[in-house]
N, C-alpha and C positions, 0 to 999 in steps of 0.2 A: 515092481517091488523096489527097484533102485530109485524110481521117481518119488515114491512115498517116503523113502528114507531121507532124501534130499529135502523134501518139504518139511519134515519133522525137524531136521537140523536147522533149517532157515527159521522155522517157527520158534525154536529154543533161543536162537540168537536175537531175534526180534523181541521176544519176551524179556530176555536179559537186558537188552538195550533200553526198553521201556522202564524197567525197574531202576536202572542206573539213572536215567533221566529224571524219574520221579524223586529219587533220593537227592540228586543235585538241586532240583527245584525247591525241595523242602529246606535243605541246608543253606543254600544261597539266599533264599527268600526269608530265612530266619523264622519259619513257621514252627509252631509247637503243636504236635499232634495229640499229646496225651495231657492236655490241660496245662495250666500255669503252675509253676513251682516257686516257692519262696514266699516272701511277704512284701507288703507295700508300705512305703513311708513317703512323706511329702516334704518338699522344700520350696520355699518362696524366694525368688530371686528378683533383683532389680531388672536384669536382662538375661535372656537365655539365647541371644542371637547365635544362630548357626546350629543349635541342637535340633536333632530330628528324633522321631520315634525309633526305638531300637538301638540308639547310641549306647555305648557301654558305660558302666559305672565301675570305677577301679579304686583299689587301695594298693599303694606301692607297686603299681604296674600290673596287678593281678585283677582280672575281671571278676566282679562280684555280683553283677546284675546288669539291668538295662533300663533305659528310659521307656516307661510304658505310656505316659500321657503328658500332654502340655496344655495348660489352660490358663485362664486369667482369674486371679483372686484379688479383688479390690483393684489396686493399681500395680500389682506385682505379678510376675509370671510364676505359675505354680507347676513344678515338675512332679509327676507321679513316678516314683522309682521302685522297681521290683528288685529286691535284694535276695540273693540265694539263701536257702534255708539255714545252712550252717553258719552264716555270718551274723554276728551280733554287733550292732552299732551302739556305741556309748551315747549318752545324752548330750555330750559336749563335742561331738564330731563337727568338722567343718566341711561343707560340700561346696566345691567351686567348679565353674565351667572352664575347661581348658581346651587348648588346641594342640594337636601334634604338629610341631613346626610352625612356621610363620602363617601358612594358609591351609593347614592340614585339617583333618577331621576333628570334630569336637567330641568331647567326652566329659563325664562328671567325675572329678577327682574327690575322693573322700579321705580326709586326713583324720586318723583316729584320735579320740580324746583319751582322757585319763579317768573319767568318772566310773563309778561302780554301777551306776544306773544304766539300764539298757532301754533304747527306744522301743516301745511296744509296736506290734503290727498296727498300721493305720496312724502311727504317730507322726510327729513333725520334726524335721531337722531345724534347729534354731539358728545356727550360724551358717550363712551362705555367702558366697563371693561370686560376683558376676565377672564376665570377661572384660578386659580393658577395651575401650572403644578406640580402635586404631586411628580413625580420622581425627578424633579429639586429641589423642597423644601427639600426632603429627602437627596439629594446629598449635598445641602448647610448645612443642619443640621449635617450630618455625617462628612463633611469636615471642620466644624467649622466656616463657613462663616456667619451663621445666628446670628444676634443680635436682641435684642428686642428694642422697642421704648425707646429713652432716654438713652440707654446704649451705651457706647463707646467701640469699640473694642480695647483691650489693647494688644500691641505687646510685646512679651517676651523680657526681657533685655538680652543683650549679655555680 
């Protein structure tokens, strides 16, 4: 009888451990068990370097969705963005690819617009901004082509 009780207790702990392991695998793997929620909009970018499937979409630091697809449309990168159901994007929003810190994770930052019209599900974000190309910026800085706002580039006199 004592031996059976020990086996039952061990079985309960093993079962609880498997349930916890399954929960963590789903949460960390970012899987959705009960279908997808929200609606899809598209954005065409010159470059989406560093963006991966599942990366967040944010407005003012608040996660409002995730990147669901990356494809090529003509000569531009097209992101499929799944936005949470309660969030309405105005027609004049600006979507830009950003990084957390200098070499941090990438995310899509959405800057709200002022329009009364809302982008319909399956619609397209018109204004997009791609991330700056760091090697290109360094090349301009080293080559002396980089000027700051309001500063005029002065040519040397001969």
